[in-house]
C-alpha positions in Angstrom: 26.3 5.4 9.5 22.5 5.0 9.3 21.0 2.3 11.6 18.1 1.8 9.2 17.6 1.5 5.5 14.0 2.1 4.3 13.2 0.6 1.0 10.2 1.8 -1.0 9.3 -1.6 -2.4 7.6 -1.9 -5.8 7.2 -5.0 -8.1 10.3 -4.3 -10.2 12.6 -3.7 -7.2 14.3 -7.2 -7.1 14.7 -7.0 -10.9 16.9 -3.9 -10.9 20.6 -4.4 -10.2 21.2 -1.1 -8.6 18.4 -1.7 -6.1 19.8 -5.1 -5.2 23.2 -3.5 -4.9 21.8 -1.0 -2.5 20.8 -3.8 -0.1 24.1 -5.7 -0.6 26.2 -2.6 0.1 24.1 -1.5 3.1 24.2 -5.0 4.7 28.0 -5.3 4.1 28.6 -1.9 5.6 26.2 -2.3 8.5 25.5 -6.0 9.2 23.3 -5.2 12.2 21.4 -2.4 10.5 17.6 -2.7 10.1 16.0 -3.1 6.7 12.5 -1.7 6.4 10.5 -2.6 3.3 7.6 -0.3 2.7 5.3 -1.5 -0.2 4.2 1.5 -2.3 0.8 0.2 -3.2 -0.6 0.8 0.4 -0.4 4.5 0.0 -1.7 4.4 -3.5 -4.7 2.3 -2.5 -5.5 4.8 0.3 -5.1 7.7 -2.1 -7.8 6.2 -4.3 -10.1 5.1 -1.4 -10.1 8.5 0.3 -11.9 10.3 -2.5 -14.2 7.3 -3.0 -15.2 7.5 0.6 -15.7 11.3 0.4 -17.8 10.8 -2.8 -19.9 8.1 -1.2 -20.6 10.2 1.9 -21.4 13.3 -0.2 -23.8 11.5 -2.5 -25.4 9.6 0.3 -26.1 12.6 2.4 -27.3 14.6 -0.6 -29.8 11.8 -1.5 -30.9 11.3 2.1 -31.7 15.0 2.4 -33.6 15.1 -0.8 -37.4 14.6 -0.7 -37.4 12.5 -3.9 -35.5 9.7 -2.3 -36.8 9.6 1.3 -38.9 6.5 0.9 -36.4 4.5 -1.1 -33.4 4.3 1.2 -31.8 1.4 -0.6 -31.6 3.0 -4.0 -29.4 5.9 -2.8 -27.2 3.5 -1.0 -26.7 1.4 -4.2 -26.0 4.5 -6.3 -23.5 5.7 -3.7 -21.7 2.4 -3.4 -20.9 2.7 -7.1 -18.5 5.5 -6.0 -16.4 2.8 -4.4 -15.7 0.9 -7.7 -12.4 2.7 -8.4 -11.3 2.0 -4.8 -12.2 -1.7 -5.1 -10.2 -1.9 -8.4 -7.2 -0.2 -6.8 -7.2 -2.5 -3.8 -7.5 -5.6 -6.1 -4.6 -4.3 -8.1 -2.6 -3.8 -4.9 -3.1 -7.4 -3.9 -2.0 -8.5 -7.3 1.2 -6.4 -6.9 1.7 -7.9 -3.4 1.6 -11.4 -4.9 3.9 -10.4 -7.7 6.5 -8.9 -5.3 6.5 -12.0 -3.2 6.9 -14.2 -6.3 9.8 -12.0 -7.5 11.5 -12.5 -4.2 10.9 -16.3 -4.2 12.3 -16.5 -7.8 15.2 -14.1 -7.0 18.4 -14.9 -9.0 21.1 -12.3 -9.3 22.0 -13.6 -12.8 18.5 -12.7 -14.1 18.6 -9.1 -12.9 19.1 -6.4 -15.6 21.1 -3.3 -15.7 21.1 -0.7 -18.5 24.9 -0.2 -18.7 27.2 -3.2 -19.0 30.0 -1.4 -17.0 27.6 -0.8 -14.1 26.6 -4.5 -14.2 30.2 -5.6 -14.2 31.1 -3.3 -11.3 28.1 -4.4 -9.2 28.4 -8.1 -9.8 32.1 -7.9 -9.1 31.5 -6.1 -5.8 28.8 -8.5 -4.7 31.0 -11.5 -5.6 33.8 -10.0 -3.5 31.6 -9.2 -0.5 29.6 -12.4 -0.4 32.0 -15.0 -1.8 30.0 -15.7 -5.0 26.9 -14.6 -6.8 25.2 -17.9 -5.9 25.9 -17.3 -2.2 24.3 -13.8 -2.5 21.3 -15.3 -4.4 20.7 -17.7 -1.5 21.3 -14.9 1.0 18.7 -12.4 -0.2 15.5 -14.4 0.6 17.0 -15.3 4.0 17.8 -11.7 4.7 14.4 -10.7 3.6 12.7 -13.2 5.9 14.8 -12.1 8.9 14.3 -8.4 8.5 10.8 -8.2 7.1 7.4 -9.0 8.6 4.8 -8.4 5.9 1.9 -8.3 8.3 3.5 -5.8 10.6 4.0 -3.3 7.8 0.3 -3.6 6.8 -0.9 -3.3 10.4 1.2 -0.2 11.1 0.3 1.5 7.9 -3.4 0.4 7.9 -3.9 1.5 11.5 -3.0 5.1 10.7 -5.0 5.2 7.5 -8.0 3.6 9.3 -7.9 6.3 11.9 -7.9 9.0 9.3 -10.8 7.4 7.3 -12.9 6.8 10.4 -12.5 10.4 11.4 -14.3 11.5 8.2 -17.5 9.8 9.2 -18.4 12.0 12.2 -17.3 15.0 10.4 -19.6 14.4 7.4 -22.4 13.2 9.6 -22.3 16.4 11.5 -23.4 18.3 8.4 -26.5 20.3 9.2 -29.6 18.4 8.1 -32.6 20.4 6.9 -36.0 20.1 8.3 -36.8 17.9 5.2 -35.1 15.1 7.1 -37.6 14.9 9.9 -38.4 11.4 8.7 -35.0 10.3 10.0 -36.1 10.8 13.6 -37.6 7.3 13.4 -34.0 6.0 13.5 -33.0 8.0 16.6 -33.1 11.4 18.1 -32.0 13.5 15.0 -33.3 17.0 14.9 
């Protein structure tokens, strides 16, 4: 028996009967087992932000090295920041999904959940009624179970910590790119040669 169930959590998760049945069956078979909810939008946001960061660094260093832009440092920065627009949009969409997922959980009602096949629905609802006494008892149990086994901030902190380390590691790597002698004007900002 597994001592942990990891759930890849997306907005429609609590609207799919088989997904809810998975939680009910696991909790019935292993009452002390750990439930780990992993929101999927975190990785998607990072997947979009990584190329945006690379694009920003590439464009910025190309413009800084160019003689044409050397007196107008704010213009290259503004142009390069435009590379972050897809990343900003992805993060905004991620926050909207987070709000929708929490709303779906707050509005959870097993009677509103859909299933493609009627026979599957009858089987699942019958099993849940037998395990938890009634469908109403299970409906009340799910948000309680969720709050006991899930700390939203801890998931974000543990995921974000790893992604932050990876992203921050890119900056020294890209900054160590050899600068040509055309960048001697940068020496005013420090000892860069």
